[in-house]
N, C-alpha and C positions, 0 to 999 in steps of 0.2 A: 547482569552479566555476559550479556551480549556488549556492553560498554565496554566491558574487559577484555575482552575476548577480541573485539576491533582493536584495540589499542596493542595486543599482542601484535596480531597481523600486521601492525600498520609500522611497530618496530622491527618487527620482522623483514619487512620489506627494508624500510631506510637500511639494516646489516646488511642483505643482500645485496644492492645496492652498492653502499659502501665499497664493501667488499669485492664486487666486481671491478667498481673504477682502479682500486688497490691493484689489483690482481691485471688488471691491463697494463698498467703503468709498468708493473715489472717485467711482463710478459710481452707485452705488444698487443695492439686490436687484432688477435685470432679470429676468423669466423666461427670460434664457439663462443668469442666474448661480444660478438656482434649478434650473436643471437639471444645468447642471455639478455642483451641490455634492450632488443625487442621485445622478448617476453615482461620483463620487470615495466617495461613504459610505455608498449604499445600493446599490450596484451590482452588487458581490460577493452579497449575499443576493437579489438578484431575478434573476442569474443562474444560482443555485441551483436557486431555485423552477423559472425555466424547464427548467434541464436534469432534474429530479426529473417536471416535467410530461409533457418529453417520453418518459421513462422509462415515465412511468403509460400513455401512449398505445401504446406498442410493445406492453408488457406486455399490455395489452388483446386488440392484432390478434392475438398469440401465444399466446391463450390461459394467458396465466399468472398468476402469484400478482399481484393488485394492493394496493397502498400504500390503508390508508385515509386519508381527508382529514385528522383529523387528526393521524391518523401523520406523515402530508408535510408539518405546520408544525410538526410537533417536532422533525422532521428536517431542516429551513431553519435552523432557529435552531440546534438543534446543532452543525449540520455548520458551522455559518457561527463557530459561537463556536472551535469544537476549528481548523478548516483558519484562520481568522485569528491563535491560538496558532503554528501549525506553522509558515506562511509568512511571518507577518512579523515572528517570535520565534526558534523554534528553528533555524529549517533556515538562515537565514543570519547568524545571530550566535551561534548554539550546536551548533552540527555539528559540534564535533569538543572541547566543553566536556565529554563524558564521554569518558574514554578505550577501548580493548579491555579488558579484565580477563581477565587468565592467572595468578590465585595458586597459591602451592604448595602451598597447602591443597587444591586444588579434583583430586586425584586420585582417580578414584575416585567422584567425583560429575560428573552429569552436566551440560554446558553447553550455552549457546545460540546460536546463526549468527542473526543480525536480517538480513532482506533487505528492501527501502524497495521502494517502487513507482516509477509513471512518472514524472518530474518530481522526486524526491523526493531525499531524501540522509539521511545516519542520526541525524539530529538528530531525524525522528518517533519515534527510538524512545529519547528521552532519558527518558522516565518511568519506562519496564519497567528500561531500564538503570542507570537508581537505583535502583529497588527490590531488581535482582541485583546490585549492590555491596552492600547490606546485606545479603545472605545471603552473601555472598563467595561467590556462585557466578561459575562462569566464562562468558565472551558474546564473542562479537565480530561487530560489526554496521558491513557492508560499505558501501560507496559503487559506486554499477554509475555507469561514465564509461567511455567519454563518451555523454553523455544520450543520443542518437538511434539508438546502434547496436545493431546484431541482436541479439536476445536469446540468441542462441547464443557471443557475446564477452564476454557477461558469464560464462561457464560458468568460466573459471579464475580469475575475483577468490571464487568461492564458494567452488572446490576447496581456494583456499588459507588461509581464513577454516574447512573444514572442518580442514583439514591442524592448524590451531593446537589448534581444541579438542581437538581425539584428540590431540596430543601432547599437553595440558596436563593430560586426565583419563582419556585411556585409553580412553575411550568415545564412542559415535556420538553427535554431537548431536539435541537437539531443535530442528529447523526452524522459524522463526515468517516467515513472510512474507506480506509484503501486498501486493492487488492483482498488477500486473506481476513483483511479486517472486514470484508461487508461480509463475509459465509460467522462470522464471530456474532455480530450485528445480526445478522438475521438469527441464529439461533437464540439468541438472548429473547428475540422479539416472540419467537417461538415458547419459550419457557414461562416470559408473563403472560401470554395469551392462554395459555393452558391452565398455569396455578392464579393468576388471579382474576382473568376477563376472556372473553370469548370471541372478542378480536382487539387482536395486537394495534393494529392502526393509533391508537389512541397514545400506548405509548412513548412514541416519539414524535414530534410535530415535522422531523425529515430524517429521512435517509438517504443519504447522498453517497453514493456507493461509487469509486473509481478505481478501475480498471480490477474489477472482483471478478473472478470466474464462478459468475452467479451455475451454471450451466458445467463446471467443471472447467478444464484444460488441458489439451493434450500434453503438454509438459510433467503433468504429472505422472506420466505410465513413469516417468526414471527418478521419481523420486522413492527416496526409503524411512521414510521419516514416518511418524502416527496422522500426520496435520498435512504432512504433501498429498499421501496417496487417498486423503479424505476428499484433497481438491480435482480428481480425478473424475472425466466425463463419465457421469453413469457410476460412479462411487456409490456403494452401499451406503455409505452417511449421506451423498448428494441427495439419495431416492428418498431416504427416511427424512430427512429435512422438508424437504418440497412437497410429502403428502400430508404434513401435519400443520403448515403454514395455512395463515385463515385468506378466503379469497378477495380480499379487501386489502390483500398487501400490496399488490401493483403499483396502485393509488397512491401509496408511501412516499416510492422510491424513483431515483432519478439515477443513470445510469449514467455514470462518464464511462467515454471509449475509445480505443485509437485503432485504424487500420495496421497502425507499426508496433504494434504490443509486441515485445518478444515475449513478456511470461508468460498473459493469457489468451489463449488460443486455439481456433479462429476466431475472428473477429465476435461472432454473434454466441458466443459463450459470455463473454461482458456485459452484456444486457440481460437484466432480468424480462423475463415474458410478460408483456403489457405495461411493463414501467414507462415511465419518458426516460428516453434515450437520449442522448447528446455528446455527438462525435467532436473528440479532437485529432485535427490530421493531422499526421505527420510527429507524432508524439510516443515516445517511447514512456517505457511501466513504469518508470520510476518518476520520468520529467511531468508527469503527468499533474502530480501533486506540487505544480508551480505553477500553474497556469491561473494566470487572470480570471479565465473565463470560469474554471468551477470558484475561485474567490468569490468572485461576482457573486455567483449560485449562493454559497454560504451567507451574505453582507445579506440577498433579498430574500434568505430564509429565514434568519432572525431577528427580520425586522416586519415579520407578515404580521 
């Protein structure tokens, strides 16, 4: 569903740009034409910069780590590049280009389950899935749909993905989750711990979260969707989730975070309390999924 919507948005953007160029050729480059061109071409990085400035203000008021100005510039440029590649190409047109991989040779070799975040799809993980293909390692990448459902509604999808990896490898998978996907993974772990075991930490070899709002995000107060509101700081859903998790869970999680995350802030909210926390300096929310440091973590965990 998201892929189709993204394609329509891209076609609409291209049509608007073409129409603007035709109109400017007829009427000349009026101030209105220049403003429209700026909005179409540079509106995205401008919004990224505004979001990051807002995140910095909130961090200052919360006495949280603040981004350096040079890191903010680097973050906006990197986020613009990476998010354009993802939202314009990979998610609309290439979300199913790489199928889930469950080779017969994967028995005894740990696999990976990928869980994307809010308003994304499995195309987010294409570069890392391609690398796992070259290694002939098992992986499954879910599509969390419907887009704006409760986070609890996604748990069965994660359960099916994990069961497929377990059946192929005989081992608990490493779960790699971006943003909202980390909360979905935690909800799944809670579900397994509640219904099958008293300790959820044996259900996955490792949970690697990337920019996950483990303690909510300030930005969610602007949300109008069900899952968006659930990600708010101290939301009823977040409070309930934290209250039902096993005490051993922190030892399972690696929390990757950035002081330049323009979506999950103030920065401490991206770190699960007591977990192994790793910082990516000067990296935006989406761009964290392209960092070699995180890939190296995945490699280390699947070979452990």
